[in-house]
C-alpha positions as CSV (number, residue, x, y, z in Angstrom):
1,M,96.7,113.8,54.3
2,S,97.9,116.8,52.2
3,A,100.3,117.7,55.0
4,I,101.8,114.2,54.9
5,L,102.1,114.3,51.1
6,S,103.7,117.7,51.2
7,V,106.7,116.1,53.0
8,F,107.5,114.2,49.8
9,S,108.8,115.6,46.5
10,N,107.1,114.7,43.3
11,R,109.9,112.3,42.4
12,E,109.4,110.5,45.8
13,L,105.7,110.4,45.3
14,A,106.1,108.9,41.8
15,F,108.4,106.3,43.3
16,L,105.9,105.4,46.0
17,I,103.0,105.2,43.5
18,W,105.0,102.8,41.2
19,L,106.0,100.8,44.2
20,V,102.4,100.4,45.3
21,I,101.4,99.4,41.7
22,L,104.1,96.7,41.6
23,L,103.1,95.4,45.0
24,V,99.5,95.1,44.0
25,Y,100.5,93.4,40.8
26,F,102.6,90.9,42.7
27,L,99.8,90.2,45.2
28,I,97.2,89.6,42.4
29,K,99.4,87.1,40.5
30,N,99.6,83.8,42.3
31,R,103.1,83.0,41.0
32,W,104.5,86.3,42.1
33,R,102.6,86.2,45.4
34,Y,104.4,83.0,46.4
35,H,107.9,84.6,45.6
36,L,106.9,87.8,47.4
37,K,106.0,85.7,50.5
38,R,109.3,83.9,50.4
39,I,111.2,87.2,50.1
40,I,109.4,88.6,53.1
41,I,110.0,85.5,55.2
42,S,113.7,85.6,54.3
43,A,114.0,89.3,55.1
44,F,112.7,88.8,58.6
45,T,114.7,85.9,59.8
46,L,115.9,86.2,63.5
47,K,119.4,87.4,62.7
48,L,118.2,90.1,60.3
49,V,115.6,91.2,62.8
50,V,118.4,91.6,65.3
51,I,120.3,93.8,62.8
52,Y,117.2,95.9,62.1
53,T,116.5,96.4,65.8
54,T,120.1,97.3,66.8
55,L,120.4,99.6,63.9
56,A,117.1,101.4,64.8
57,I,118.2,101.7,68.5
58,Y,121.6,103.0,67.5
59,A,120.0,105.5,65.0
60,S,117.6,106.7,67.7
61,I,120.4,107.4,70.1
62,I,122.4,109.3,67.4
63,V,119.3,111.4,66.4
64,I,118.5,112.3,70.0
65,L,122.2,113.4,70.5
66,L,122.2,115.5,67.3
67,Y,118.8,117.0,68.3
68,L,120.2,118.0,71.7
69,L,123.2,119.6,69.9
70,N,120.8,121.5,67.6
71,I,122.3,119.7,64.5
72,W,119.1,117.7,63.7
73,G,115.5,119.0,63.3
74,I,112.2,117.3,62.6
75,F,112.3,118.5,59.0
76,L,115.2,116.0,58.5
77,L,113.1,113.0,59.7
78,K,112.3,111.8,56.1
79,D,115.9,112.2,55.0
80,T,117.1,110.3,58.0
81,V,114.6,107.4,57.4
82,V,115.6,107.2,53.7
83,W,119.3,107.2,54.6
84,L,118.7,104.4,57.1
85,I,116.8,102.2,54.7
86,F,118.9,102.7,51.5
87,S,122.3,103.5,52.9
88,A,122.8,102.3,56.4
89,L,121.0,99.0,55.9
90,G,122.7,98.5,52.5
91,T,126.1,99.0,54.1
92,A,125.3,96.6,56.9
93,F,124.7,93.8,54.3
94,T,128.2,94.3,52.8
95,L,130.2,94.3,56.0
96,N,131.3,90.7,55.5
97,R,133.6,92.0,52.7
98,I,135.5,94.5,54.9
99,K,139.2,93.7,55.3
100,D,140.4,96.8,57.2
101,F,139.5,100.3,58.2
102,G,140.1,101.7,54.7
103,Y,136.6,100.6,53.8
104,F,135.2,103.3,56.1
105,T,137.5,105.9,54.8
106,D,136.2,105.3,51.3
107,L,132.7,105.4,52.6
108,I,133.2,108.9,54.0
109,K,134.9,110.0,50.8
110,S,132.0,108.9,48.7
111,N,129.7,111.3,50.7
112,I,131.9,114.3,49.7
113,A,132.7,113.2,46.1
114,V,131.6,115.3,43.1
115,T,129.1,112.6,42.2
116,A,127.4,112.8,45.6
117,I,127.1,116.6,45.3
118,V,125.6,116.3,41.8
119,Q,123.2,113.6,43.0
120,F,122.1,115.9,45.8
121,M,121.6,118.8,43.4
122,I,119.5,116.6,41.1
123,N,117.3,115.4,43.9
124,L,116.8,118.9,45.3
125,Y,114.2,119.8,42.8
126,S,111.7,117.6,40.8
127,F,109.5,117.9,37.8
128,S,105.7,117.8,37.9
129,L,104.1,114.6,39.3
130,I,103.0,113.5,35.8
131,T,106.4,114.0,34.3
132,E,108.1,112.1,37.2
133,L,105.5,109.2,36.8
134,I,106.5,108.9,33.1
135,A,110.2,109.5,33.6
136,L,110.8,107.0,36.4
137,P,109.9,103.8,34.5
138,V,111.6,105.0,31.4
139,V,114.9,105.7,33.3
140,A,114.6,102.5,35.2
141,F,114.1,100.5,31.9
142,I,117.1,102.2,30.2
143,T,119.2,101.5,33.3
144,A,118.2,97.9,33.4
145,L,119.1,97.5,29.7
146,S,122.5,99.1,30.4
147,V,123.2,96.7,33.2
148,Y,122.0,93.8,31.0
149,S,124.2,94.8,28.1
150,E,127.2,95.3,30.4
151,Y,126.8,91.9,31.9
152,Y,126.8,90.2,28.4
153,T,129.6,92.4,27.2
154,E,131.7,91.1,30.1
155,N,130.8,87.6,29.0
156,G,132.1,88.0,25.5
157,K,128.8,89.0,23.7
158,D,129.0,91.8,21.2
159,Y,126.9,94.3,23.1
160,Q,129.6,97.0,23.5
161,K,128.0,99.5,21.1
162,T,124.6,99.0,22.7
163,H,126.0,99.4,26.2
164,S,127.9,102.6,25.1
165,C,124.8,104.0,23.4
166,L,122.6,103.4,26.5
167,N,125.2,105.0,28.8
168,K,125.3,108.1,26.6
169,L,121.5,108.2,26.8
170,L,121.7,108.0,30.6
171,I,124.3,110.8,30.7
172,I,122.0,113.0,28.6
173,I,119.1,112.3,30.9
174,G,121.3,113.1,33.9
175,L,122.3,116.4,32.3
176,V,118.7,117.3,31.7
177,Y,117.9,116.6,35.4
178,L,121.0,118.6,36.5
179,G,120.2,121.5,34.2
180,F,116.7,121.7,35.5
181,A,118.0,121.6,39.1
182,L,120.5,124.4,38.3
183,Y,117.7,126.4,36.7
184,K,115.5,126.1,39.7
185,T,118.3,126.9,42.0
186,I,119.0,130.2,40.2
187,I,115.3,131.1,39.9
188,E,114.5,130.3,43.6
189,F,117.8,131.3,45.1
190,N,116.4,134.1,47.2
191,T,113.4,132.1,48.4
192,T,115.2,128.9,49.3
193,N,116.1,128.2,53.0
194,W,119.8,127.4,52.4
195,N,120.4,126.7,56.1
196,D,117.9,123.7,55.8
197,V,119.4,122.7,52.4
198,S,123.0,122.6,53.9
199,Q,121.8,120.5,56.8
200,Q,120.1,118.1,54.3
201,F,123.3,117.9,52.4
202,L,125.5,117.3,55.4
203,L,123.2,114.8,57.1
204,P,124.4,111.7,55.1
205,L,128.0,112.6,55.9
206,I,127.4,113.1,59.6
207,L,125.3,109.9,59.9
208,T,128.0,107.9,58.0
209,I,130.7,109.1,60.3
210,L,128.7,108.5,63.5
211,F,127.6,105.0,62.3
212,I,131.2,103.8,61.9
213,P,131.3,102.4,65.5
214,Y,128.1,100.5,64.8
215,Y,129.5,99.1,61.5
216,W,132.8,98.2,63.1
217,G,131.1,96.4,66.0
218,L,128.8,94.5,63.7
219,T,131.7,93.5,61.5
220,L,133.7,92.2,64.4
221,Y,130.6,90.2,65.6
222,M,130.1,88.7,62.1
223,N,133.7,87.6,61.8
224,Y,134.0,86.1,65.3
225,E,130.7,84.3,64.8
226,I,132.0,82.7,61.5
227,M,135.1,81.5,63.3
228,F,133.3,80.3,66.4
229,V,130.9,78.3,64.3
230,A,133.9,76.8,62.4
231,I,135.5,75.9,65.8
232,N,132.3,74.1,66.9
233,V,132.3,72.1,63.7
234,I,136.0,71.3,63.5
235,F,136.2,70.3,67.2
236,R,132.7,68.8,67.6
237,D,134.2,65.8,69.4
238,K,136.1,67.9,72.0
239,D,134.7,69.0,75.3
240,K,133.2,72.5,75.9
241,Y,136.2,73.6,78.0
242,E,138.6,72.9,75.1
243,K,136.5,74.8,72.6
244,C,136.1,77.8,75.0
245,K,139.9,77.8,75.3
246,I,140.4,78.0,71.6
247,K,137.8,80.8,71.2
248,F,139.5,82.7,74.0
249,Y,142.8,82.6,72.1
250,I,141.0,83.8,69.0
251,L,139.6,86.8,70.9
252,Y,142.8,87.5,72.7
253,Y,145.0,87.7,69.5
254,G,142.3,89.0,67.2
255,H,140.8,91.6,69.6
256,L,139.4,94.6,67.7
257,N,141.9,94.6,64.8
258,L,140.1,93.4,61.5
259,K,143.4,92.6,59.8
260,R,144.5,90.3,62.6
261,I,141.0,88.7,62.7
262,N,141.1,88.1,58.9
263,R,144.6,86.5,59.2
264,I,143.3,84.1,61.9
265,K,140.1,83.4,60.0
266,H,142.0,82.3,56.9
267,K,144.0,79.8,59.0
268,I,141.1,78.3,61.0
269,A,140.8,75.4,58.6
270,F,144.4,74.2,59.4
271,L,143.7,74.3,63.1
272,A,142.6,70.6,63.2
273,Y,146.2,69.5,62.4
274,Q,147.7,71.4,65.3
275,D,148.7,69.8,68.6
276,A,146.4,71.0,71.5
277,A,149.4,72.4,73.3
278,N,150.3,74.7,70.4
279,Y,147.0,76.5,70.0
280,K,148.3,79.6,71.8
281,D,151.4,79.8,69.6
282,Y,149.4,79.0,66.5
283,F,147.0,81.9,66.9
284,K,149.8,84.3,68.0
285,K,151.7,83.6,64.7
286,A,148.6,83.6,62.6
287,A,147.6,87.1,63.8
288,Q,151.0,88.6,63.1
289,A,151.5,90.8,60.0
290,P,154.0,89.6,57.4
291,L,157.6,90.6,58.0
292,Y,157.8,92.7,54.9
293,M,155.2,95.1,56.3
294,K,157.6,96.0,59.2
295,S,160.8,96.0,57.1
296,S,162.3,98.5,54.6
297,I,162.1,97.7,50.9
298,T,164.9,95.5,49.7
299,N,166.9,96.0,46.5
300,K,167.6,92.3,45.6
301,M,165.4,91.9,42.4
302,K,166.2,93.7,39.2
303,I,162.4,94.1,38.5
304,K,162.0,97.0,40.9
305,L,158.4,96.4,41.8
306,F,159.3,92.8,43.0
307,N,161.2,94.4,45.9
308,N,158.0,95.9,47.2
309,I,155.5,93.1,47.9
310,G,152.7,95.3,49.1
311,G,153.1,97.8,46.2
312,C,153.3,95.0,43.7
313,C,150.1,93.4,44.9
314,K,148.3,96.8,44.9
315,A,149.5,97.7,41.4
316,L,148.5,94.3,40.0
317,S,145.1,94.6,41.6
318,D,144.3,97.2,38.9
319,L,144.0,94.2,36.5
320,Q,140.8,93.4,38.4
321,L,141.5,89.7,38.3
322,G,140.8,89.3,42.0
323,E,142.2,90.2,45.4
324,F,145.5,88.8,46.5
325,S,145.8,86.7,49.6
326,E,148.2,87.8,52.2
327,W,151.9,87.0,51.7
328,K,152.4,83.6,53.5
329,K,154.8,80.8,53.8
330,L,154.3,77.4,52.1
331,D,154.1,74.7,54.8
332,G,157.4,72.8,55.1
333,L,159.2,75.1,52.5
334,N,161.2,78.3,52.7
335,E,159.0,79.7,50.0
336,F,156.3,82.5,50.3
337,Y,153.4,83.1,47.9
338,S,150.3,85.2,47.3
339,I,147.5,84.2,45.0
340,T,144.2,85.6,43.7
341,N,140.9,83.8,43.6
342,Y,139.9,82.2,40.3
343,Y,138.7,84.8,37.9
344,L,136.0,83.5,35.6
345,I,136.4,84.6,32.0
346,K,132.6,84.6,31.7
347,K,130.4,85.0,34.8
348,D,128.5,81.8,34.0
349,G,131.4,80.1,32.3
350,L,134.1,77.5,33.2
351,S,137.3,79.0,31.9
352,N,139.4,81.0,34.4
353,L,142.5,83.0,35.1
354,V,144.6,83.0,38.3
355,L,147.5,85.2,39.2
356,S,150.1,84.3,41.7
357,L,153.4,85.7,43.1
358,Q,156.2,83.6,44.6
359,G,159.4,84.6,46.5
360,E,161.2,85.0,49.7
361,E,159.9,86.6,52.9
362,L,160.9,90.2,51.8
363,Y,160.7,90.1,48.0
364,I,159.1,88.5,45.0
365,H,161.1,86.6,42.4
366,K,158.4,85.1,40.2
367,L,155.0,86.0,38.8
368,E,152.7,83.5,37.1
369,L,149.4,84.0,35.2
370,S,147.6,80.8,34.4
371,L,144.6,80.5,32.0
372,S,142.6,77.3,31.9
373,I,140.2,77.0,29.0
374,L,137.5,74.4,29.7
375,S,135.0,75.3,27.0
376,P,135.7,75.6,23.3
377,E,133.0,78.3,23.0
378,E,135.0,80.5,25.4
379,R,138.4,79.9,23.8
380,N,138.8,83.1,21.6
381,Y,137.5,85.4,24.3
382,A,139.6,83.7,27.0
383,I,142.8,84.0,24.9
384,S,142.0,87.7,24.2
385,K,141.6,88.3,27.9
386,F,144.9,86.5,28.6
387,Q,146.7,88.6,26.0
388,E,145.3,91.8,27.4
389,S,146.3,90.7,31.0
390,V,149.9,89.9,29.8
391,L,150.3,93.3,28.2
392,N,149.0,95.0,31.3
393,I,151.3,93.0,33.5
394,V,154.3,93.9,31.3
395,R,153.3,97.6,31.5
396,I,152.8,97.6,35.3
397,L,156.2,96.0,35.8
398,S,157.8,98.4,33.3
399,L,159.4,95.7,31.2
400,S,160.6,96.0,27.7
401,L,159.8,93.3,25.2
402,P,160.4,92.9,21.4
403,D,157.4,93.4,19.2
404,D,157.1,89.8,18.0
405,I,156.6,88.5,21.5
406,Y,153.0,90.0,21.5
407,N,151.9,87.4,18.9
408,F,152.4,84.6,21.5
409,A,148.9,83.3,21.1
410,K,149.7,82.3,17.5
411,K,152.6,80.2,18.7
412,N,152.8,77.1,20.8
413,D,155.4,78.5,23.3
414,C,157.7,81.5,23.5
415,N,160.6,82.5,25.6
416,Y,162.5,85.7,26.2
417,S,165.4,86.7,28.5
418,D,167.6,89.7,29.1
419,D,169.8,91.0,32.0
420,I,166.7,92.0,34.1
421,F,164.2,89.2,33.7
422,S,163.1,86.1,31.8
423,L,159.7,85.5,30.4
424,S,158.0,82.4,29.1
425,I,154.6,81.5,27.8
426,K,153.7,77.8,27.6
427,T,150.7,76.1,26.3
428,E,149.5,72.6,27.3
429,I,146.5,70.4,26.4
430,L,145.3,67.9,29.1
431,G,142.2,66.1,27.9
432,N,139.5,68.7,27.3
433,M,141.4,71.4,29.0
434,E,143.8,73.8,27.3
435,S,146.1,76.0,29.4
436,F,148.3,79.0,28.9
437,T,150.9,79.9,31.5
438,L,152.9,83.2,31.7
439,A,155.9,83.1,33.9
440,I,158.1,86.2,34.7
441,K,161.2,85.7,36.8
442,S,163.4,88.5,38.0
443,K,167.2,88.3,38.0
């Protein structure tokens, strides 16, 4: 027993002890026992079991190969299992959000970032078991309060000072942990097996890189499954051959490219309006990248950023109002657009912001930011968020405005125009809804 326990650090033992205590508590209480049972049932549905199984098989193959290459040793077993549960499995559950290969590049970078190195150093040494048993719930409680205060700060509640104070406290605690780790590193420098330590540090990076093919394959499977289910629903009245033909075209034009697959996926809903003879051409066009991605940047618009569609979308994404859709043509019109999802002013609220871009195939000529206020309680915070977004848009587009334009929220409407662009902010009340619309047009 002592040999098994010696594998774990005091911090890990403290975590396991508290985990057992919580599980026992949940099992004793009838109400919590019911919820725990539901969680376990949900966690072991057939599709999730398939993910667990394939992940374990793939991990076993990787570990055997690393062992044969003398890169992996039995002393890394615990670290490998921990990585699989908390990193690999966690990543597998977020794969539905992946749009392109850039996600995996960021995943690799996160393993060599300064924060990853600091986190590794902190976890390298631990305090006494009693200290860790006391510290763990305290840190967990402060972290929970910080998350709680951040949530309500984003929803317009005045918890900014509380959130700031809690974050500073967490930084101090982190510095104490880091200071202790550095102290132990210096004291035990000559007795530490740095070869083992370096292997422990590099293990997450190596596993992350080697798991990319698994993540990629699972992502492709998930996306194709979503589309095939949609095809079965949309064409439930068609025969099996017709549905198989449509699925073949999806596979043929989507193949292993996530960007092409996502373009097709976003246009699946319109497939029902296509003539059967046009399925092949429809998917071929749907999978193609917008023309601006293959062309040089134009110089038609006086707002320079409007000439670079991709660059403009990327710059405006810093507003964190949502991700832009791909630049696409309006059906029946020679007009192109890109739009964000509706951004809720408060996470549980009704009022929202939406940002859109309009233009030709190779450039943007108009930007619109629309605020819809559907709750009087959210009005002040919503207008404040709208004002903040307007100022940030003006800054991102490098536009010059007179000072009095910034008081637009106190006016009904305002307009401004010069040789480069025109700007208007209009307000409107429709029943219980109040709206503000910013429009910026380039000349």
